N, C-alpha and C positions, 0 to 999 in steps of 0.2 A: 681483766684490765691491764694487768702487767704485761701479758703476752702481746696486747696491742702497742704498748709504749716500747716494747723491746723489738717489734716488727717480727714477731714469730707467730705461725699459724698454730691453732690447736690441732692436735693429732687427727681429729676427725676431718677437719678441712684439707689437711695435708695429704692424708690418703686418698680422699676424693679426687683432688687435684691430681695426684699421681695416677690413679685409675683412669681418668679422662685423657691426660697426656700418653699414657702407655696405649690405650685404644687408638689414638691418633698414629702412633707408631706401627701398630698392628695392621692398620687399614691400609698403609701404604708400603708393607713389607713386600719384598720380591717372592716369598713364598705363598703359593695359591691356598695352602692349607691355613696358614695364619690369616690370610684375608677372609676366608670363608669363617673361620672362628670369630673374627671381628664383626662380620654381618650377623652372626648368630646372637653376640653379645650387644648389639646397637641398642634395643630397646631399653635394657638396663642401664648402659652408660648414658644414654640420652635422659633418662629420668634423674640420674645423678647430676648430670649437666643442667637440668631445668632447675634444680634447688639453688643454683648459682647464677640463674639468669643467662645461661649459655645456651641458646635455643638452637644453634646450628654448630655441628662440631667441625667444620670447615674453617673456623676462626683461628687466628694464629695463637702460638703458645703463651704470648705476652697477654693476649686479650684473656686467655683462660685465667692466667694467674692474677691479672687485674679484676676479673669478676669475682673469683674465690675470695680475694683480700677485701673487696667492697662489701661483699655479704657478711664476712666476719666483722669488718669494721662497723658496719650498720647494727649488727647485733650487740655490739659493745656500747655504742653511743645510745 
């Protein structure tokens, strides 16, 4: 509850958010090798994103952060 009022995400939510955002960077990288790696990791990242109601990974960074925060806020309330 204290994390909610301090506007701080728990480490699990924070790590998942960073994994989703890192994937988004890999997907658009200039290196073909990194883009192939991103395609291989797509199902795993999508399953993480689905936990936070992000059903499409083409959404903005702000939208990903809002969805992660909303799931955390709903779990506290």
